[in-house]
N, CA, C and O atoms as a GROMACS GRO file, in nm:
protein
  340
    1MET      N    1  -1.721  -0.672  -1.902
    1MET     CA    2  -1.650  -0.636  -1.815
    1MET      C    3  -1.556  -0.673  -1.782
    1MET      O    4  -1.558  -0.776  -1.715
    2ALA      N    5  -1.411  -0.601  -1.815
    2ALA     CA    6  -1.264  -0.624  -1.784
    2ALA      C    7  -1.245  -0.587  -1.615
    2ALA      O    8  -1.294  -0.494  -1.550
    3ILE      N    9  -1.147  -0.706  -1.570
    3ILE     CA   10  -1.102  -0.666  -1.420
    3ILE      C   11  -1.001  -0.622  -1.385
    3ILE      O   12  -0.927  -0.680  -1.306
    4HIS      N   13  -0.986  -0.548  -1.419
    4HIS     CA   14  -0.818  -0.408  -1.434
    4HIS      C   15  -0.740  -0.470  -1.264
    4HIS      O   16  -0.768  -0.446  -1.146
    5ILE      N   17  -0.614  -0.572  -1.345
    5ILE     CA   18  -0.546  -0.532  -1.184
    5ILE      C   19  -0.354  -0.495  -1.166
    5ILE      O   20  -0.248  -0.546  -1.201
    6PRO      N   21  -0.397  -0.394  -1.100
    6PRO     CA   22  -0.252  -0.298  -1.109
    6PRO      C   23  -0.128  -0.365  -1.080
    6PRO      O   24  -0.112  -0.485  -1.058
    7ARG      N   25  -0.021  -0.251  -1.082
    7ARG     CA   26   0.061  -0.381  -1.129
    7ARG      C   27   0.160  -0.335  -0.927
    7ARG      O   28   0.227  -0.239  -0.890
    8ILE      N   29   0.124  -0.439  -0.870
    8ILE     CA   30   0.188  -0.403  -0.758
    8ILE      C   31   0.259  -0.516  -0.722
    8ILE      O   32   0.191  -0.616  -0.702
    9ILE      N   33   0.434  -0.527  -0.702
    9ILE     CA   34   0.499  -0.581  -0.615
    9ILE      C   35   0.451  -0.644  -0.481
    9ILE      O   36   0.372  -0.580  -0.411
   10LYS      N   37   0.485  -0.734  -0.452
   10LYS     CA   38   0.449  -0.774  -0.347
   10LYS      C   39   0.647  -0.832  -0.319
   10LYS      O   40   0.731  -0.889  -0.389
   11LYS      N   41   0.643  -0.776  -0.182
   11LYS     CA   42   0.792  -0.810  -0.162
   11LYS      C   43   0.761  -0.894  -0.050
   11LYS      O   44   0.646  -0.913  -0.011
   12SER      N   45   0.853  -0.938  -0.004
   12SER     CA   46   0.851  -1.047   0.166
   12SER      C   47   1.004  -0.946   0.178
   12SER      O   48   1.000  -0.857   0.264
   13SER      N   49   1.067  -0.951   0.137
   13SER     CA   50   1.234  -0.921   0.212
   13SER      C   51   1.236  -0.781   0.228
   13SER      O   52   1.141  -0.726   0.174
   14THR      N   53   1.291  -0.731   0.267
   14THR     CA   54   1.305  -0.604   0.305
   14THR      C   55   1.413  -0.477   0.255
   14THR      O   56   1.456  -0.374   0.306
   15SER      N   57   1.429  -0.548   0.127
   15SER     CA   58   1.540  -0.455   0.038
   15SER      C   59   1.487  -0.268   0.001
   15SER      O   60   1.375  -0.222  -0.022
   16LEU      N   61   1.594  -0.216   0.008
   16LEU     CA   62   1.550  -0.086  -0.013
   16LEU      C   63   1.540  -0.074  -0.148
   16LEU      O   64   1.521   0.041  -0.186
   17ASP      N   65   1.548  -0.152  -0.225
   17ASP     CA   66   1.515  -0.145  -0.431
   17ASP      C   67   1.382  -0.111  -0.415
   17ASP      O   68   1.314  -0.199  -0.361
   18VAL      N   69   1.309   0.020  -0.454
   18VAL     CA   70   1.221   0.076  -0.520
   18VAL      C   71   1.214   0.183  -0.690
   18VAL      O   72   1.258   0.290  -0.733
   19PRO      N   73   1.140   0.082  -0.731
   19PRO     CA   74   1.134   0.128  -0.891
   19PRO      C   75   1.138   0.311  -0.898
   19PRO      O   76   1.147   0.362  -0.787
   20LYS      N   77   1.135   0.373  -0.973
   20LYS     CA   78   1.166   0.506  -0.978
   20LYS      C   79   1.014   0.526  -1.034
   20LYS      O   80   0.972   0.485  -1.142
   21GLY      N   81   0.965   0.574  -0.970
   21GLY     CA   82   0.744   0.609  -0.958
   21GLY      C   83   0.666   0.489  -0.865
   21GLY      O   84   0.553   0.443  -0.879
   22HIS      N   85   0.748   0.463  -0.787
   22HIS     CA   86   0.717   0.395  -0.723
   22HIS      C   87   0.723   0.409  -0.574
   22HIS      O   88   0.811   0.492  -0.550
   23PHE      N   89   0.668   0.364  -0.462
   23PHE     CA   90   0.715   0.310  -0.293
   23PHE      C   91   0.669   0.224  -0.249
   23PHE      O   92   0.604   0.151  -0.325
   24ALA      N   93   0.679   0.187  -0.098
   24ALA     CA   94   0.684   0.060  -0.031
   24ALA      C   95   0.566   0.136   0.083
   24ALA      O   96   0.582   0.248   0.131
   25VAL      N   97   0.461   0.053   0.109
   25VAL     CA   98   0.403   0.057   0.194
   25VAL      C   99   0.457  -0.127   0.229
   25VAL      O  100   0.526  -0.213   0.175
   26TYR      N  101   0.382  -0.109   0.340
   26TYR     CA  102   0.359  -0.230   0.474
   26TYR      C  103   0.214  -0.254   0.459
   26TYR      O  104   0.144  -0.156   0.436
   27VAL      N  105   0.149  -0.394   0.471
   27VAL     CA  106  -0.007  -0.411   0.560
   27VAL      C  107  -0.010  -0.525   0.612
   27VAL      O  108   0.068  -0.620   0.614
   28GLY      N  109  -0.137  -0.498   0.665
   28GLY     CA  110  -0.174  -0.613   0.787
   28GLY      C  111  -0.198  -0.528   0.898
   28GLY      O  112  -0.196  -0.414   0.943
   29GLU      N  113  -0.221  -0.637   0.916
   29GLU     CA  114  -0.318  -0.593   1.089
   29GLU      C  115  -0.190  -0.708   1.232
   29GLU      O  116  -0.138  -0.676   1.340
   30LYS      N  117  -0.189  -0.832   1.155
   30LYS     CA  118  -0.046  -0.834   1.294
   30LYS      C  119   0.072  -0.820   1.177
   30LYS      O  120   0.143  -0.719   1.170
   31GLN      N  121   0.087  -0.941   1.080
   31GLN     CA  122   0.200  -0.985   0.991
   31GLN      C  123   0.194  -0.847   0.910
   31GLN      O  124   0.089  -0.811   0.856
   32LYS      N  125   0.285  -0.790   0.905
   32LYS     CA  126   0.314  -0.680   0.784
   32LYS      C  127   0.391  -0.786   0.673
   32LYS      O  128   0.462  -0.884   0.695
   33LYS      N  129   0.333  -0.708   0.513
   33LYS     CA  130   0.320  -0.758   0.411
   33LYS      C  131   0.393  -0.613   0.336
   33LYS      O  132   0.328  -0.509   0.324
   34ARG      N  133   0.554  -0.628   0.285
   34ARG     CA  134   0.542  -0.524   0.146
   34ARG      C  135   0.522  -0.532   0.041
   34ARG      O  136   0.532  -0.631  -0.031
   35PHE      N  137   0.492  -0.432   0.016
   35PHE     CA  138   0.438  -0.348  -0.131
   35PHE      C  139   0.532  -0.298  -0.217
   35PHE      O  140   0.637  -0.264  -0.163
   36VAL      N  141   0.527  -0.287  -0.296
   36VAL     CA  142   0.580  -0.166  -0.382
   36VAL      C  143   0.492  -0.124  -0.497
   36VAL      O  144   0.451  -0.193  -0.591
   37ILE      N  145   0.468   0.036  -0.463
   37ILE     CA  146   0.283   0.079  -0.531
   37ILE      C  147   0.281   0.194  -0.649
   37ILE      O  148   0.176   0.154  -0.700
   38PRO      N  149   0.301   0.255  -0.694
   38PRO     CA  150   0.306   0.328  -0.823
   38PRO      C  151   0.258   0.475  -0.752
   38PRO      O  152   0.140   0.496  -0.724
   39ILE      N  153   0.370   0.578  -0.727
   39ILE     CA  154   0.300   0.652  -0.681
   39ILE      C  155   0.194   0.752  -0.681
   39ILE      O  156   0.176   0.844  -0.601
   40SER      N  157   0.090   0.700  -0.840
   40SER     CA  158  -0.048   0.714  -0.891
   40SER      C  159  -0.083   0.696  -0.738
   40SER      O  160  -0.061   0.789  -0.661
   41PHE      N  161  -0.121   0.613  -0.708
   41PHE     CA  162  -0.207   0.550  -0.636
   41PHE      C  163  -0.252   0.679  -0.546
   41PHE      O  164  -0.375   0.676  -0.536
   42LEU      N  165  -0.198   0.792  -0.476
   42LEU     CA  166  -0.160   0.900  -0.358
   42LEU      C  167  -0.287   0.955  -0.454
   42LEU      O  168  -0.371   1.016  -0.388
   43SER      N  169  -0.313   0.945  -0.574
   43SER     CA  170  -0.460   1.088  -0.577
   43SER      C  171  -0.541   0.996  -0.608
   43SER      O  172  -0.625   1.034  -0.689
   44GLU      N  173  -0.553   0.863  -0.568
   44GLU     CA  174  -0.695   0.770  -0.529
   44GLU      C  175  -0.761   0.794  -0.374
   44GLU      O  176  -0.703   0.763  -0.270
   45ALA      N  177  -0.919   0.867  -0.384
   45ALA     CA  178  -0.972   0.847  -0.271
   45ALA      C  179  -1.004   0.777  -0.192
   45ALA      O  180  -1.050   0.789  -0.079
   46LEU      N  181  -0.976   0.695  -0.257
   46LEU     CA  182  -0.982   0.507  -0.112
   46LEU      C  183  -0.871   0.501  -0.061
   46LEU      O  184  -0.852   0.477   0.059
   47PHE      N  185  -0.769   0.523  -0.157
   47PHE     CA  186  -0.628   0.510  -0.098
   47PHE      C  187  -0.580   0.645  -0.007
   47PHE      O  188  -0.478   0.642   0.061
   48GLN      N  189  -0.691   0.791  -0.018
   48GLN     CA  190  -0.629   0.864   0.058
   48GLN      C  191  -0.697   0.821   0.224
   48GLN      O  192  -0.656   0.827   0.340
   49ASP      N  193  -0.782   0.790   0.175
   49ASP     CA  194  -0.880   0.746   0.295
   49ASP      C  195  -0.768   0.572   0.386
   49ASP      O  196  -0.748   0.552   0.506
   50LEU      N  197  -0.738   0.514   0.303
   50LEU     CA  198  -0.638   0.404   0.386
   50LEU      C  199  -0.524   0.532   0.462
   50LEU      O  200  -0.519   0.510   0.582
   51LEU      N  201  -0.463   0.618   0.435
   51LEU     CA  202  -0.363   0.671   0.472
   51LEU      C  203  -0.422   0.724   0.601
   51LEU      O  204  -0.379   0.703   0.715
   52SER      N  205  -0.548   0.810   0.556
   52SER     CA  206  -0.579   0.840   0.717
   52SER      C  207  -0.637   0.818   0.831
   52SER      O  208  -0.654   0.880   0.936
   53GLN      N  209  -0.684   0.638   0.757
   53GLN     CA  210  -0.670   0.554   0.906
   53GLN      C  211  -0.511   0.504   0.918
   53GLN      O  212  -0.459   0.486   1.028
   54ALA      N  213  -0.467   0.492   0.840
   54ALA     CA  214  -0.302   0.438   0.928
   54ALA      C  215  -0.251   0.588   0.984
   54ALA      O  216  -0.169   0.572   1.074
   55GLU      N  217  -0.280   0.748   0.952
   55GLU     CA  218  -0.215   0.848   1.017
   55GLU      C  219  -0.320   0.810   1.173
   55GLU      O  220  -0.258   0.853   1.270
   56GLU      N  221  -0.420   0.762   1.204
   56GLU     CA  222  -0.489   0.817   1.290
   56GLU      C  223  -0.431   0.672   1.386
   56GLU      O  224  -0.376   0.676   1.496
   57GLU      N  225  -0.464   0.556   1.305
   57GLU     CA  226  -0.380   0.429   1.416
   57GLU      C  227  -0.220   0.455   1.438
   57GLU      O  228  -0.190   0.444   1.557
   58PHE      N  229  -0.138   0.478   1.374
   58PHE     CA  230   0.014   0.517   1.372
   58PHE      C  231   0.114   0.634   1.379
   58PHE      O  232   0.236   0.644   1.388
   59GLY      N  233  -0.008   0.734   1.370
   59GLY     CA  234   0.067   0.853   1.370
   59GLY      C  235   0.168   0.816   1.218
   59GLY      O  236   0.158   0.741   1.122
   60PHE      N  237   0.278   0.930   1.273
   60PHE     CA  238   0.335   0.940   1.171
   60PHE      C  239   0.510   0.860   1.142
   60PHE      O  240   0.598   0.872   1.056
   61ASP      N  241   0.488   0.766   1.286
   61ASP     CA  242   0.578   0.715   1.297
   61ASP      C  243   0.568   0.577   1.220
   61ASP      O  244   0.473   0.500   1.229
   62HIS      N  245   0.656   0.562   1.160
   62HIS     CA  246   0.628   0.413   1.116
   62HIS      C  247   0.747   0.349   1.125
   62HIS      O  248   0.835   0.399   1.055
   63PRO      N  249   0.794   0.201   1.225
   63PRO     CA  250   0.886   0.136   1.230
   63PRO      C  251   0.928   0.071   1.117
   63PRO      O  252   1.049   0.085   1.106
   64MET      N  253   0.878   0.003   1.025
   64MET     CA  254   0.891  -0.056   0.965
   64MET      C  255   0.931   0.005   0.836
   64MET      O  256   0.915  -0.038   0.722
   65GLY      N  257   0.981   0.105   0.875
   65GLY     CA  258   1.054   0.208   0.777
   65GLY      C  259   1.025   0.287   0.651
   65GLY      O  260   1.094   0.362   0.582
   66GLY      N  261   0.871   0.236   0.639
   66GLY     CA  262   0.752   0.320   0.528
   66GLY      C  263   0.647   0.284   0.607
   66GLY      O  264   0.627   0.197   0.692
   67VAL      N  265   0.562   0.404   0.541
   67VAL     CA  266   0.431   0.372   0.568
   67VAL      C  267   0.347   0.221   0.545
   67VAL      O  268   0.366   0.145   0.449
   68THR      N  269   0.222   0.192   0.690
   68THR     CA  270   0.174   0.100   0.713
   68THR      C  271   0.067   0.080   0.716
   68THR      O  272  -0.002   0.161   0.779
   69ILE      N  273   0.027   0.010   0.676
   69ILE     CA  274  -0.188  -0.004   0.598
   69ILE      C  275  -0.226  -0.086   0.711
   69ILE      O  276  -0.172  -0.197   0.717
   70PRO      N  277  -0.327  -0.048   0.821
   70PRO     CA  278  -0.331  -0.118   0.885
   70PRO      C  279  -0.481  -0.170   0.815
   70PRO      O  280  -0.563  -0.080   0.799
   71CYS      N  281  -0.508  -0.263   0.786
   71CYS     CA  282  -0.614  -0.297   0.673
   71CYS      C  283  -0.518  -0.446   0.650
   71CYS      O  284  -0.396  -0.427   0.652
   72SER      N  285  -0.558  -0.565   0.633
   72SER     CA  286  -0.575  -0.732   0.573
   72SER      C  287  -0.517  -0.700   0.471
   72SER      O  288  -0.535  -0.585   0.429
   73GLU      N  289  -0.439  -0.779   0.407
   73GLU     CA  290  -0.401  -0.792   0.304
   73GLU      C  291  -0.543  -0.769   0.188
   73GLU      O  292  -0.588  -0.669   0.131
   74ASP      N  293  -0.584  -0.920   0.190
   74ASP     CA  294  -0.733  -0.884   0.055
   74ASP      C  295  -0.762  -0.796   0.055
   74ASP      O  296  -0.745  -0.744  -0.055
   75ILE      N  297  -0.831  -0.692   0.172
   75ILE     CA  298  -0.862  -0.535   0.138
   75ILE      C  299  -0.785  -0.443   0.069
   75ILE      O  300  -0.815  -0.378  -0.031
   76PHE      N  301  -0.663  -0.443   0.145
   76PHE     CA  302  -0.589  -0.381   0.030
   76PHE      C  303  -0.553  -0.403  -0.113
   76PHE      O  304  -0.515  -0.318  -0.193
   77ILE      N  305  -0.573  -0.549  -0.134
   77ILE     CA  306  -0.602  -0.620  -0.281
   77ILE      C  307  -0.689  -0.548  -0.379
   77ILE      O  308  -0.675  -0.497  -0.490
   78GLY      N  309  -0.809  -0.571  -0.268
   78GLY     CA  310  -0.917  -0.579  -0.347
   78GLY      C  311  -0.936  -0.389  -0.378
   78GLY      O  312  -0.996  -0.360  -0.482
   79ILE      N  313  -0.893  -0.286  -0.302
   79ILE     CA  314  -0.969  -0.180  -0.344
   79ILE      C  315  -0.839  -0.113  -0.418
   79ILE      O  316  -0.857  -0.013  -0.487
   80THR      N  317  -0.672  -0.186  -0.397
   80THR     CA  318  -0.586  -0.080  -0.500
   80THR      C  319  -0.668  -0.154  -0.681
   80THR      O  320  -0.672  -0.084  -0.782
   81SER      N  321  -0.695  -0.225  -0.679
   81SER     CA  322  -0.746  -0.364  -0.788
   81SER      C  323  -0.820  -0.281  -0.837
   81SER      O  324  -0.779  -0.261  -0.951
   82GLN      N  325  -0.934  -0.201  -0.811
   82GLN     CA  326  -0.975  -0.031  -0.892
   82GLN      C  327  -0.929   0.057  -0.923
   82GLN      O  328  -0.982   0.160  -0.965
   83PHE      N  329  -0.810   0.030  -0.907
   83PHE     CA  330  -0.741   0.209  -0.898
   83PHE      C  331  -0.680   0.164  -1.107
   83PHE      O  332  -0.650   0.061  -1.168
   84ARG      N  333  -0.688   0.283  -1.133
   84ARG     CA  334  -0.633   0.330  -1.276
   84ARG      C  335  -0.552   0.328  -1.247
   84ARG      O  336  -0.556   0.339  -1.125
   85ILE      N  337  -0.370   0.310  -1.313
   85ILE     CA  338  -0.283   0.358  -1.355
   85ILE      C  339  -0.160   0.347  -1.498
   85ILE      O  340  -0.069   0.429  -1.508
   0.00000   0.00000   0.00000
């Protein structure tokens, strides 16, 4: 059984460059890291759960300039590595 790793672009800068078909999210509990991920993740039930948790914790005010997901980087990568893109 092969493990599928989706194309996630981890960026440490706050550059506004986001490729077509992708969007930026900030992941982390204390220190946030920026990831650029495919829009196709929006259709995944697990990702929708993460967005619901983000809404509960942060509302729609995202001070980082993008969606903030309140989980550890390891959990985020573990969940998104299961998605087919």
